[in-house]
PQR file with spaces between the fields and no chain letter, atoms N, CA, C, O and H, PARSE charges and radii, in Angstrom:
ATOM       1  N    MET     1       0.621   -1.090   -0.367 -0.4000 1.5000
ATOM       2  CA   MET     1       0.072   -0.047    0.251 -0.0000 2.0000
ATOM       3  C    MET     1       0.942    1.185   -0.069  0.5500 1.7000
ATOM       4  O    MET     1       1.886    1.295    0.713 -0.5500 1.4000
ATOM       5  N    SER     2       0.849    2.395   -1.269 -0.4000 1.5000
ATOM       6  CA   SER     2       1.020    2.821   -1.209 -0.0000 2.0000
ATOM       7  C    SER     2       0.993    4.647   -0.293  0.5500 1.7000
ATOM       8  O    SER     2       0.010    5.299   -0.647 -0.5500 1.4000
ATOM       9  H    SER     2       0.082    2.306   -1.904  0.4000 1.0000
ATOM      10  N    GLU     3       1.788    5.279    0.588 -0.4000 1.5000
ATOM      11  CA   GLU     3       0.904    6.264    1.566 -0.0000 2.0000
ATOM      12  C    GLU     3       1.695    7.644    0.818  0.5500 1.7000
ATOM      13  O    GLU     3       2.661    7.926    0.109 -0.5500 1.4000
ATOM      14  H    GLU     3       2.586    4.749    0.875  0.4000 1.0000
ATOM      15  N    ALA     4       0.186    8.441    1.743 -0.4000 1.5000
ATOM      16  CA   ALA     4      -0.450   10.290    0.860 -0.0000 2.0000
ATOM      17  C    ALA     4       1.611   11.130    1.594  0.5500 1.7000
ATOM      18  O    ALA     4       2.270   10.811    2.584 -0.5500 1.4000
ATOM      19  H    ALA     4      -0.599    8.212    2.318  0.4000 1.0000
ATOM      20  N    LYS     5       1.889   12.175    0.494 -0.4000 1.5000
ATOM      21  CA   LYS     5       2.219   13.521    0.331 -0.0000 2.0000
ATOM      22  C    LYS     5       2.013   14.024    0.153  0.5500 1.7000
ATOM      23  O    LYS     5       1.145   14.210   -0.700 -0.5500 1.4000
ATOM      24  H    LYS     5       1.354   12.434   -0.311  0.4000 1.0000
ATOM      25  N    THR     6       2.841   15.131    1.038 -0.4000 1.5000
ATOM      26  CA   THR     6       1.993   16.871    0.370 -0.0000 2.0000
ATOM      27  C    THR     6       3.787   17.737    0.456  0.5500 1.7000
ATOM      28  O    THR     6       4.816   17.683    1.130 -0.5500 1.4000
ATOM      29  H    THR     6       3.546   14.981    1.731  0.4000 1.0000
ATOM      30  N    THR     7       3.239   18.442   -0.668 -0.4000 1.5000
ATOM      31  CA   THR     7       4.013   19.356   -1.295 -0.0000 2.0000
ATOM      32  C    THR     7       3.292   20.573   -1.169  0.5500 1.7000
ATOM      33  O    THR     7       2.172   21.013   -0.907 -0.5500 1.4000
ATOM      34  H    THR     7       2.403   18.486   -1.216  0.4000 1.0000
ATOM      35  N    THR     8       4.749   21.006   -1.557 -0.4000 1.5000
ATOM      36  CA   THR     8       4.214   22.798   -2.023 -0.0000 2.0000
ATOM      37  C    THR     8       4.810   23.007   -3.363  0.5500 1.7000
ATOM      38  O    THR     8       4.057   23.438   -4.236 -0.5500 1.4000
ATOM      39  H    THR     8       5.659   20.649   -1.770  0.4000 1.0000
ATOM      40  N    ASP     9       6.266   22.726   -3.713 -0.4000 1.5000
ATOM      41  CA   ASP     9       6.990   22.584   -4.533 -0.0000 2.0000
ATOM      42  C    ASP     9       6.264   21.886   -6.237  0.5500 1.7000
ATOM      43  O    ASP     9       5.870   20.784   -6.618 -0.5500 1.4000
ATOM      44  H    ASP     9       6.879   22.376   -3.003  0.4000 1.0000
ATOM      45  N    HIS    10       6.399   23.242   -6.841 -0.4000 1.5000
ATOM      46  CA   HIS    10       5.768   23.556   -8.222 -0.0000 2.0000
ATOM      47  C    HIS    10       6.227   22.640   -9.284  0.5500 1.7000
ATOM      48  O    HIS    10       5.379   22.217  -10.070 -0.5500 1.4000
ATOM      49  H    HIS    10       6.719   24.137   -6.531  0.4000 1.0000
ATOM      50  N    ASP    11       7.819   22.172   -9.446 -0.4000 1.5000
ATOM      51  CA   ASP    11       8.087   20.788  -10.697 -0.0000 2.0000
ATOM      52  C    ASP    11       7.346   20.071   -9.890  0.5500 1.7000
ATOM      53  O    ASP    11       6.167   19.828  -10.150 -0.5500 1.4000
ATOM      54  H    ASP    11       8.507   22.515   -8.807  0.4000 1.0000
ATOM      55  N    THR    12       7.960   19.640   -8.797 -0.4000 1.5000
ATOM      56  CA   THR    12       7.012   18.638   -7.843 -0.0000 2.0000
ATOM      57  C    THR    12       5.743   18.164   -8.476  0.5500 1.7000
ATOM      58  O    THR    12       5.724   17.028   -8.950 -0.5500 1.4000
ATOM      59  H    THR    12       8.917   19.838   -8.585  0.4000 1.0000
ATOM      60  N    ILE    13       4.401   19.124   -8.543 -0.4000 1.5000
ATOM      61  CA   ILE    13       3.538   18.685   -9.088 -0.0000 2.0000
ATOM      62  C    ILE    13       2.773   18.880  -10.241  0.5500 1.7000
ATOM      63  O    ILE    13       1.785   18.328  -10.725 -0.5500 1.4000
ATOM      64  H    ILE    13       4.416   20.047   -8.157  0.4000 1.0000
ATOM      65  N    ARG    14       4.169   20.685  -10.840 -0.4000 1.5000
ATOM      66  CA   ARG    14       3.663   19.734  -12.638 -0.0000 2.0000
ATOM      67  C    ARG    14       4.069   18.426  -13.187  0.5500 1.7000
ATOM      68  O    ARG    14       3.416   17.962  -14.121 -0.5500 1.4000
ATOM      69  H    ARG    14       4.972   21.133  -10.447  0.4000 1.0000
ATOM      70  N    GLN    15       4.733   18.003  -12.871 -0.4000 1.5000
ATOM      71  CA   GLN    15       5.886   16.503  -12.682 -0.0000 2.0000
ATOM      72  C    GLN    15       4.591   15.459  -13.131  0.5500 1.7000
ATOM      73  O    GLN    15       3.998   14.977  -14.096 -0.5500 1.4000
ATOM      74  H    GLN    15       5.263   18.380  -12.112  0.4000 1.0000
ATOM      75  N    TRP    16       4.664   15.530  -11.151 -0.4000 1.5000
ATOM      76  CA   TRP    16       3.418   14.428  -10.911 -0.0000 2.0000
ATOM      77  C    TRP    16       1.884   14.319  -11.709  0.5500 1.7000
ATOM      78  O    TRP    16       1.253   13.424  -12.271 -0.5500 1.4000
ATOM      79  H    TRP    16       5.146   15.922  -10.367  0.4000 1.0000
ATOM      80  N    ALA    17       1.692   15.689  -11.427 -0.4000 1.5000
ATOM      81  CA   ALA    17       0.898   16.017  -12.928 -0.0000 2.0000
ATOM      82  C    ALA    17       0.420   15.296  -14.484  0.5500 1.7000
ATOM      83  O    ALA    17      -0.555   14.706  -14.948 -0.5500 1.4000
ATOM      84  H    ALA    17       2.205   16.416  -10.970  0.4000 1.0000
ATOM      85  N    GLU    18       1.880   15.796  -14.965 -0.4000 1.5000
ATOM      86  CA   GLU    18       1.836   15.528  -16.122 -0.0000 2.0000
ATOM      87  C    GLU    18       2.434   14.568  -16.553  0.5500 1.7000
ATOM      88  O    GLU    18       2.763   14.225  -17.689 -0.5500 1.4000
ATOM      89  H    GLU    18       2.673   16.275  -14.588  0.4000 1.0000
ATOM      90  N    ALA    19       2.639   13.882  -14.961 -0.4000 1.5000
ATOM      91  CA   ALA    19       2.580   11.816  -15.235 -0.0000 2.0000
ATOM      92  C    ALA    19       1.721   11.213  -15.568  0.5500 1.7000
ATOM      93  O    ALA    19       1.922   10.112  -16.081 -0.5500 1.4000
ATOM      94  H    ALA    19       2.372   14.160  -14.039  0.4000 1.0000
ATOM      95  N    ARG    20       0.655   11.631  -15.427 -0.4000 1.5000
ATOM      96  CA   ARG    20      -0.557   11.297  -15.222 -0.0000 2.0000
ATOM      97  C    ARG    20      -1.677   11.644  -16.402  0.5500 1.7000
ATOM      98  O    ARG    20      -2.847   11.282  -16.517 -0.5500 1.4000
ATOM      99  H    ARG    20       0.491   12.526  -15.011  0.4000 1.0000
ATOM     100  N    ASP    21      -0.852   12.481  -17.218 -0.4000 1.5000
ATOM     101  CA   ASP    21      -1.924   13.025  -18.503 -0.0000 2.0000
ATOM     102  C    ASP    21      -2.787   14.391  -17.253  0.5500 1.7000
ATOM     103  O    ASP    21      -3.937   14.804  -17.402 -0.5500 1.4000
ATOM     104  H    ASP    21       0.099   12.776  -17.125  0.4000 1.0000
ATOM     105  N    GLY    22      -2.240   14.639  -16.610 -0.4000 1.5000
ATOM     106  CA   GLY    22      -2.970   16.303  -15.361 -0.0000 2.0000
ATOM     107  C    GLY    22      -2.384   17.368  -15.997  0.5500 1.7000
ATOM     108  O    GLY    22      -1.240   17.631  -16.370 -0.5500 1.4000
ATOM     109  H    GLY    22      -1.305   14.303  -16.488  0.4000 1.0000
ATOM     110  N    HIS    23      -3.855   18.123  -16.041 -0.4000 1.5000
ATOM     111  CA   HIS    23      -3.500   19.570  -16.125 -0.0000 2.0000
ATOM     112  C    HIS    23      -3.929   20.467  -15.459  0.5500 1.7000
ATOM     113  O    HIS    23      -4.860   19.924  -14.865 -0.5500 1.4000
ATOM     114  H    HIS    23      -4.784   17.909  -15.739  0.4000 1.0000
ATOM     115  N    PRO    24      -3.881   21.877  -15.019 -0.5600 1.5000
ATOM     116  CA   PRO    24      -4.382   22.528  -14.414  0.2800 2.0000
ATOM     117  C    PRO    24      -5.846   22.794  -14.975  0.5500 1.7000
ATOM     118  O    PRO    24      -6.164   22.598  -16.149 -0.5500 1.4000
ATOM     119  N    ALA    25      -6.726   23.283  -13.945 -0.4000 1.5000
ATOM     120  CA   ALA    25      -7.733   23.453  -13.808 -0.0000 2.0000
ATOM     121  C    ALA    25      -8.286   24.107  -12.727  0.5500 1.7000
ATOM     122  O    ALA    25      -7.725   24.151  -11.632 -0.5500 1.4000
ATOM     123  H    ALA    25      -6.468   23.442  -12.992  0.4000 1.0000
ATOM     124  N    ARG    26      -9.657   24.763  -13.036 -0.4000 1.5000
ATOM     125  CA   ARG    26     -10.168   25.264  -11.801 -0.0000 2.0000
ATOM     126  C    ARG    26     -12.176   24.600  -11.575  0.5500 1.7000
ATOM     127  O    ARG    26     -12.747   23.886  -12.399 -0.5500 1.4000
ATOM     128  H    ARG    26     -10.113   24.726  -13.926  0.4000 1.0000
ATOM     129  N    VAL    27     -12.521   24.892  -10.851 -0.4000 1.5000
ATOM     130  CA   VAL    27     -14.392   24.498  -10.580 -0.0000 2.0000
ATOM     131  C    VAL    27     -14.411   26.014  -11.721  0.5500 1.7000
ATOM     132  O    VAL    27     -13.557   26.900  -11.730 -0.5500 1.4000
ATOM     133  H    VAL    27     -12.057   25.472  -10.182  0.4000 1.0000
ATOM     134  N    LYS    28     -15.546   25.936  -12.528 -0.4000 1.5000
ATOM     135  CA   LYS    28     -15.808   27.050  -13.114 -0.0000 2.0000
ATOM     136  C    LYS    28     -16.891   28.174  -12.035  0.5500 1.7000
ATOM     137  O    LYS    28     -16.746   29.331  -11.640 -0.5500 1.4000
ATOM     138  H    LYS    28     -16.240   25.216  -12.521  0.4000 1.0000
ATOM     139  N    THR    29     -17.754   27.346  -11.887 -0.4000 1.5000
ATOM     140  CA   THR    29     -19.034   28.530  -10.995 -0.0000 2.0000
ATOM     141  C    THR    29     -17.773   29.013   -8.877  0.5500 1.7000
ATOM     142  O    THR    29     -18.192   29.663   -7.918 -0.5500 1.4000
ATOM     143  H    THR    29     -17.872   26.406  -12.208  0.4000 1.0000
ATOM     144  N    SER    30     -16.408   28.343   -9.032 -0.4000 1.5000
ATOM     145  CA   SER    30     -16.048   28.829   -7.755 -0.0000 2.0000
ATOM     146  C    SER    30     -15.790   30.774   -7.691  0.5500 1.7000
ATOM     147  O    SER    30     -15.508   31.146   -6.552 -0.5500 1.4000
ATOM     148  H    SER    30     -16.067   27.815   -9.810  0.4000 1.0000
ATOM     149  N    GLY    31     -15.838   31.525   -8.383 -0.4000 1.5000
ATOM     150  CA   GLY    31     -15.057   32.668   -8.612 -0.0000 2.0000
ATOM     151  C    GLY    31     -13.783   32.706   -9.099  0.5500 1.7000
ATOM     152  O    GLY    31     -13.211   31.934   -9.869 -0.5500 1.4000
ATOM     153  H    GLY    31     -16.067   31.223   -9.309  0.4000 1.0000
ATOM     154  N    PRO    32     -13.182   34.313   -8.221 -0.5600 1.5000
ATOM     155  CA   PRO    32     -11.940   35.005   -9.033  0.2800 2.0000
ATOM     156  C    PRO    32     -10.947   34.323   -8.913  0.5500 1.7000
ATOM     157  O    PRO    32      -9.950   34.572   -9.591 -0.5500 1.4000
ATOM     158  N    GLY    33     -10.986   33.075   -7.829 -0.4000 1.5000
ATOM     159  CA   GLY    33      -9.997   32.900   -7.396 -0.0000 2.0000
ATOM     160  C    GLY    33      -9.771   31.935   -7.617  0.5500 1.7000
ATOM     161  O    GLY    33      -8.768   31.558   -8.223 -0.5500 1.4000
ATOM     162  H    GLY    33     -11.796   32.873   -7.278  0.4000 1.0000
ATOM     163  N    GLY    34     -11.197   30.843   -6.915 -0.4000 1.5000
ATOM     164  CA   GLY    34     -11.369   29.781   -7.789 -0.0000 2.0000
ATOM     165  C    GLY    34     -10.863   28.397   -6.308  0.5500 1.7000
ATOM     166  O    GLY    34     -10.439   28.481   -5.156 -0.5500 1.4000
ATOM     167  H    GLY    34     -12.012   31.150   -6.423  0.4000 1.0000
ATOM     168  N    ILE    35     -11.287   27.133   -7.372 -0.4000 1.5000
ATOM     169  CA   ILE    35     -10.918   26.185   -6.112 -0.0000 2.0000
ATOM     170  C    ILE    35     -10.002   25.002   -6.971  0.5500 1.7000
ATOM     171  O    ILE    35     -10.498   24.017   -7.518 -0.5500 1.4000
ATOM     172  H    ILE    35     -11.632   27.066   -8.308  0.4000 1.0000
ATOM     173  N    LEU    36      -9.245   25.185   -6.958 -0.4000 1.5000
ATOM     174  CA   LEU    36      -7.909   23.765   -7.797 -0.0000 2.0000
ATOM     175  C    LEU    36      -8.328   22.457   -7.987  0.5500 1.7000
ATOM     176  O    LEU    36      -8.872   21.662   -7.219 -0.5500 1.4000
ATOM     177  H    LEU    36      -8.842   25.985   -6.513  0.4000 1.0000
ATOM     178  N    ARG    37      -7.982   22.374   -9.136 -0.4000 1.5000
ATOM     179  CA   ARG    37      -8.702   20.929   -9.687 -0.0000 2.0000
ATOM     180  C    ARG    37      -7.048   20.558  -10.525  0.5500 1.7000
ATOM     181  O    ARG    37      -6.341   21.431  -11.031 -0.5500 1.4000
ATOM     182  H    ARG    37      -7.541   23.019   -9.759  0.4000 1.0000
ATOM     183  N    ILE    38      -6.751   19.227  -10.495 -0.4000 1.5000
ATOM     184  CA   ILE    38      -5.941   18.985  -11.356 -0.0000 2.0000
ATOM     185  C    ILE    38      -6.516   17.725  -12.372  0.5500 1.7000
ATOM     186  O    ILE    38      -6.714   16.587  -11.947 -0.5500 1.4000
ATOM     187  H    ILE    38      -7.324   18.518  -10.084  0.4000 1.0000
ATOM     188  N    ASP    39      -6.718   18.094  -13.622 -0.4000 1.5000
ATOM     189  CA   ASP    39      -8.266   17.536  -13.854 -0.0000 2.0000
ATOM     190  C    ASP    39      -7.156   16.582  -15.555  0.5500 1.7000
ATOM     191  O    ASP    39      -6.087   16.951  -16.042 -0.5500 1.4000
ATOM     192  H    ASP    39      -6.557   19.019  -13.967  0.4000 1.0000
ATOM     193  N    PHE    40      -7.785   15.727  -15.839 -0.4000 1.5000
ATOM     194  CA   PHE    40      -7.284   14.110  -15.943 -0.0000 2.0000
ATOM     195  C    PHE    40      -7.901   13.292  -16.988  0.5500 1.7000
ATOM     196  O    PHE    40      -8.976   12.712  -16.832 -0.5500 1.4000
ATOM     197  H    PHE    40      -8.653   15.428  -15.443  0.4000 1.0000
ATOM     198  N    GLY    41      -7.113   13.254  -18.189 -0.4000 1.5000
ATOM     199  CA   GLY    41      -8.004   12.738  -19.111 -0.0000 2.0000
ATOM     200  C    GLY    41      -8.090   13.711  -20.224  0.5500 1.7000
ATOM     201  O    GLY    41      -7.326   14.616  -20.558 -0.5500 1.4000
ATOM     202  H    GLY    41      -6.240   13.725  -18.316  0.4000 1.0000
ATOM     203  N    GLU    42      -9.439   13.211  -20.809 -0.4000 1.5000
ATOM     204  CA   GLU    42     -10.513   14.702  -21.057 -0.0000 2.0000
ATOM     205  C    GLU    42     -10.922   15.704  -19.473  0.5500 1.7000
ATOM     206  O    GLU    42     -10.978   15.723  -18.243 -0.5500 1.4000
ATOM     207  H    GLU    42     -10.060   12.476  -20.538  0.4000 1.0000
ATOM     208  N    PRO    43     -11.150   16.537  -20.964 -0.5600 1.5000
ATOM     209  CA   PRO    43     -11.899   17.672  -19.614  0.2800 2.0000
ATOM     210  C    PRO    43     -12.847   17.270  -19.308  0.5500 1.7000
ATOM     211  O    PRO    43     -13.510   16.519  -20.024 -0.5500 1.4000
ATOM     212  N    GLU    44     -13.353   17.833  -17.604 -0.4000 1.5000
ATOM     213  CA   GLU    44     -14.242   17.774  -17.444 -0.0000 2.0000
ATOM     214  C    GLU    44     -15.527   18.678  -17.474  0.5500 1.7000
ATOM     215  O    GLU    44     -15.095   19.831  -17.480 -0.5500 1.4000
ATOM     216  H    GLU    44     -12.814   18.443  -17.023  0.4000 1.0000
ATOM     217  N    GLU    45     -16.390   18.695  -17.487 -0.4000 1.5000
ATOM     218  CA   GLU    45     -17.616   19.549  -18.340 -0.0000 2.0000
ATOM     219  C    GLU    45     -17.512   21.216  -16.964  0.5500 1.7000
ATOM     220  O    GLU    45     -17.816   22.391  -17.174 -0.5500 1.4000
ATOM     221  H    GLU    45     -16.740   17.758  -17.481  0.4000 1.0000
ATOM     222  N    GLY    46     -16.966   20.549  -15.678 -0.4000 1.5000
ATOM     223  CA   GLY    46     -17.450   21.539  -14.853 -0.0000 2.0000
ATOM     224  C    GLY    46     -16.365   22.240  -14.401  0.5500 1.7000
ATOM     225  O    GLY    46     -16.474   23.111  -13.539 -0.5500 1.4000
ATOM     226  H    GLY    46     -16.719   19.594  -15.508  0.4000 1.0000
ATOM     227  N    LEU    47     -15.353   21.939  -14.898 -0.4000 1.5000
ATOM     228  CA   LEU    47     -14.116   22.859  -15.123 -0.0000 2.0000
ATOM     229  C    LEU    47     -13.171   23.187  -16.226  0.5500 1.7000
ATOM     230  O    LEU    47     -13.175   22.687  -17.351 -0.5500 1.4000
ATOM     231  H    LEU    47     -15.265   21.231  -15.599  0.4000 1.0000
ATOM     232  N    GLU    48     -12.034   24.460  -15.568 -0.4000 1.5000
ATOM     233  CA   GLU    48     -11.937   25.150  -16.805 -0.0000 2.0000
ATOM     234  C    GLU    48     -10.742   25.209  -16.234  0.5500 1.7000
ATOM     235  O    GLU    48     -10.431   25.460  -15.069 -0.5500 1.4000
ATOM     236  H    GLU    48     -12.032   24.867  -14.654  0.4000 1.0000
ATOM     237  N    LYS    49      -9.760   24.817  -17.670 -0.4000 1.5000
ATOM     238  CA   LYS    49      -8.644   24.707  -17.909 -0.0000 2.0000
ATOM     239  C    LYS    49      -7.759   26.448  -17.245  0.5500 1.7000
ATOM     240  O    LYS    49      -8.365   27.509  -17.093 -0.5500 1.4000
ATOM     241  H    LYS    49     -10.013   24.614  -18.616  0.4000 1.0000
ATOM     242  N    ILE    50      -6.883   26.315  -17.088 -0.4000 1.5000
ATOM     243  CA   ILE    50      -6.119   27.254  -16.623 -0.0000 2.0000
ATOM     244  C    ILE    50      -4.907   26.955  -16.747  0.5500 1.7000
ATOM     245  O    ILE    50      -4.638   25.758  -16.840 -0.5500 1.4000
ATOM     246  H    ILE    50      -6.390   25.453  -17.211  0.4000 1.0000
ATOM     247  N    SER    51      -3.943   27.832  -16.780 -0.4000 1.5000
ATOM     248  CA   SER    51      -2.148   27.633  -17.606 -0.0000 2.0000
ATOM     249  C    SER    51      -1.726   27.462  -15.723  0.5500 1.7000
ATOM     250  O    SER    51      -2.303   27.697  -14.662 -0.5500 1.4000
ATOM     251  H    SER    51      -4.161   28.805  -16.704  0.4000 1.0000
ATOM     252  N    TRP    52      -0.112   26.804  -16.254 -0.4000 1.5000
ATOM     253  CA   TRP    52       0.441   26.395  -14.446 -0.0000 2.0000
ATOM     254  C    TRP    52       0.869   27.946  -13.849  0.5500 1.7000
ATOM     255  O    TRP    52       1.207   28.114  -12.678 -0.5500 1.4000
ATOM     256  H    TRP    52       0.357   26.613  -17.116  0.4000 1.0000
ATOM     257  N    ASP    53       0.817   28.707  -14.550 -0.4000 1.5000
ATOM     258  CA   ASP    53       0.779   29.738  -13.715 -0.0000 2.0000
ATOM     259  C    ASP    53       0.282   30.802  -12.883  0.5500 1.7000
ATOM     260  O    ASP    53       0.786   31.581  -12.075 -0.5500 1.4000
ATOM     261  H    ASP    53       0.542   28.570  -15.501  0.4000 1.0000
ATOM     262  N    GLU    54      -1.217   30.517  -13.480 -0.4000 1.5000
ATOM     263  CA   GLU    54      -2.624   31.226  -13.204 -0.0000 2.0000
ATOM     264  C    GLU    54      -2.784   29.365  -11.428  0.5500 1.7000
ATOM     265  O    GLU    54      -2.868   29.487  -10.205 -0.5500 1.4000
ATOM     266  H    GLU    54      -1.627   29.883  -14.137  0.4000 1.0000
ATOM     267  N    PHE    55      -2.752   28.279  -12.166 -0.4000 1.5000
ATOM     268  CA   PHE    55      -2.734   27.403  -10.926 -0.0000 2.0000
ATOM     269  C    PHE    55      -2.247   28.057   -9.893  0.5500 1.7000
ATOM     270  O    PHE    55      -2.992   28.569   -9.057 -0.5500 1.4000
ATOM     271  H    PHE    55      -2.684   28.180  -13.158  0.4000 1.0000
ATOM     272  N    PHE    56      -0.569   28.134   -9.808 -0.4000 1.5000
ATOM     273  CA   PHE    56       0.501   28.212   -8.498 -0.0000 2.0000
ATOM     274  C    PHE    56       0.245   29.875   -8.093  0.5500 1.7000
ATOM     275  O    PHE    56       0.122   30.222   -6.918 -0.5500 1.4000
ATOM     276  H    PHE    56       0.036   27.718  -10.487  0.4000 1.0000
ATOM     277  N    ALA    57       0.193   30.699   -9.068 -0.4000 1.5000
ATOM     278  CA   ALA    57      -0.071   32.264   -8.278 -0.0000 2.0000
ATOM     279  C    ALA    57      -1.392   31.812   -7.212  0.5500 1.7000
ATOM     280  O    ALA    57      -1.393   32.134   -6.023 -0.5500 1.4000
ATOM     281  H    ALA    57       0.292   30.418  -10.023  0.4000 1.0000
ATOM     282  N    ILE    58      -2.308   31.151   -7.751 -0.4000 1.5000
ATOM     283  CA   ILE    58      -3.793   30.841   -7.239 -0.0000 2.0000
ATOM     284  C    ILE    58      -3.433   29.671   -5.662  0.5500 1.7000
ATOM     285  O    ILE    58      -3.855   30.106   -4.590 -0.5500 1.4000
ATOM     286  H    ILE    58      -2.307   30.890   -8.716  0.4000 1.0000
ATOM     287  N    PHE    59      -2.737   28.384   -5.646 -0.4000 1.5000
ATOM     288  CA   PHE    59      -1.955   28.382   -5.147 -0.0000 2.0000
ATOM     289  C    PHE    59      -1.461   28.392   -3.975  0.5500 1.7000
ATOM     290  O    PHE    59      -1.918   27.799   -2.997 -0.5500 1.4000
ATOM     291  H    PHE    59      -2.394   28.030   -6.516  0.4000 1.0000
ATOM     292  N    ASP    60       0.462   29.746   -4.065 -0.4000 1.5000
ATOM     293  CA   ASP    60       0.564   30.425   -3.258 -0.0000 2.0000
ATOM     294  C    ASP    60      -0.478   30.857   -2.970  0.5500 1.7000
ATOM     295  O    ASP    60      -1.235   30.397   -2.115 -0.5500 1.4000
ATOM     296  H    ASP    60       0.833   30.227   -4.859  0.4000 1.0000
ATOM     297  N    GLU    61      -0.712   32.128   -3.884 -0.4000 1.5000
ATOM     298  CA   GLU    61      -1.738   33.435   -2.654 -0.0000 2.0000
ATOM     299  C    GLU    61      -2.311   32.383   -1.527  0.5500 1.7000
ATOM     300  O    GLU    61      -1.763   32.753   -0.489 -0.5500 1.4000
ATOM     301  H    GLU    61      -0.097   32.502   -4.579  0.4000 1.0000
ATOM     302  N    ASN    62      -3.086   31.334   -1.244 -0.4000 1.5000
ATOM     303  CA   ASN    62      -3.690   30.747   -0.097 -0.0000 2.0000
ATOM     304  C    ASN    62      -3.415   29.630    0.702  0.5500 1.7000
ATOM     305  O    ASN    62      -4.058   28.759    1.287 -0.5500 1.4000
ATOM     306  H    ASN    62      -3.531   31.033   -2.088  0.4000 1.0000
ATOM     307  N    ASP    63      -1.775   30.072    0.461 -0.4000 1.5000
ATOM     308  CA   ASP    63      -0.672   28.852    0.760 -0.0000 2.0000
ATOM     309  C    ASP    63      -1.069   27.329    1.459  0.5500 1.7000
ATOM     310  O    ASP    63      -1.001   26.869    2.599 -0.5500 1.4000
ATOM     311  H    ASP    63      -1.252   30.780   -0.014  0.4000 1.0000
ATOM     312  N    LEU    64      -1.587   26.736   -0.074 -0.4000 1.5000
ATOM     313  CA   LEU    64      -1.807   25.637   -0.178 -0.0000 2.0000
ATOM     314  C    LEU    64      -1.322   24.855   -0.072  0.5500 1.7000
ATOM     315  O    LEU    64      -0.142   25.174   -0.215 -0.5500 1.4000
ATOM     316  H    LEU    64      -1.642   27.109   -1.000  0.4000 1.0000
ATOM     317  N    ALA    65      -1.453   23.089    0.258 -0.4000 1.5000
ATOM     318  CA   ALA    65      -0.173   22.160   -0.109 -0.0000 2.0000
ATOM     319  C    ALA    65      -1.163   21.214   -0.944  0.5500 1.7000
ATOM     320  O    ALA    65      -2.388   21.332   -0.953 -0.5500 1.4000
ATOM     321  H    ALA    65      -2.412   22.831    0.374  0.4000 1.0000
ATOM     322  N    PHE    66      -0.400   20.232   -1.659 -0.4000 1.5000
ATOM     323  CA   PHE    66      -0.675   19.826   -2.779 -0.0000 2.0000
ATOM     324  C    PHE    66      -0.626   17.705   -1.982  0.5500 1.7000
ATOM     325  O    PHE    66       0.306   16.900   -2.013 -0.5500 1.4000
ATOM     326  H    PHE    66       0.595   20.136   -1.651  0.4000 1.0000
ATOM     327  N    LEU    67      -1.950   17.564   -1.444 -0.4000 1.5000
ATOM     328  CA   LEU    67      -1.724   16.236   -1.348 -0.0000 2.0000
ATOM     329  C    LEU    67      -1.841   15.264   -2.532  0.5500 1.7000
ATOM     330  O    LEU    67      -2.839   15.210   -3.252 -0.5500 1.4000
ATOM     331  H    LEU    67      -2.707   18.217   -1.419  0.4000 1.0000
ATOM     332  N    TYR    68      -0.610   14.405   -2.697 -0.4000 1.5000
ATOM     333  CA   TYR    68      -0.545   12.975   -4.252 -0.0000 2.0000
ATOM     334  C    TYR    68      -0.244   11.665   -2.715  0.5500 1.7000
ATOM     335  O    TYR    68      -0.102   10.464   -2.947 -0.5500 1.4000
ATOM     336  H    TYR    68       0.200   14.449   -2.113  0.4000 1.0000
């Protein structure tokens, strides 16, 4: 059984997501900052694709950590 890890390192997050065909997104109805997600494969209808720069700006502004 694998163990969950937490990181705030942008390179680690991006590499982990992209290795699994993931891209940065946010929930469409979540407002200006938004609820961040990593969207995998075909885009989900309720999510809007955003750039990694925008993803990490929101991520850092809200002092978030990535659980994977």
